[in-house]
C-alpha angles and dihedrals in degrees: 000000000000092000091054107045092167090064092052090048093050090050091052089050090057103259113153119235092252091053091050091050091047093050090048091052091050091049092049092047091051090050092052092048090050090053091049091048091050091052090049091050090051091051092050091050090050091051091048091051091048091050092049090049092055095042 
């Protein structure tokens, strides 16, 4: 557990293993969605710049 101090802390605070796993899954899912959203924003910016260039 040394490489994941947050997990040890949550255990000490009384979180059950299933709750820790669930919170970890939510955090990971949020991280993936943020990466996808950032890529989408970059694509939209590229399209806007291309449209301005041709206007």
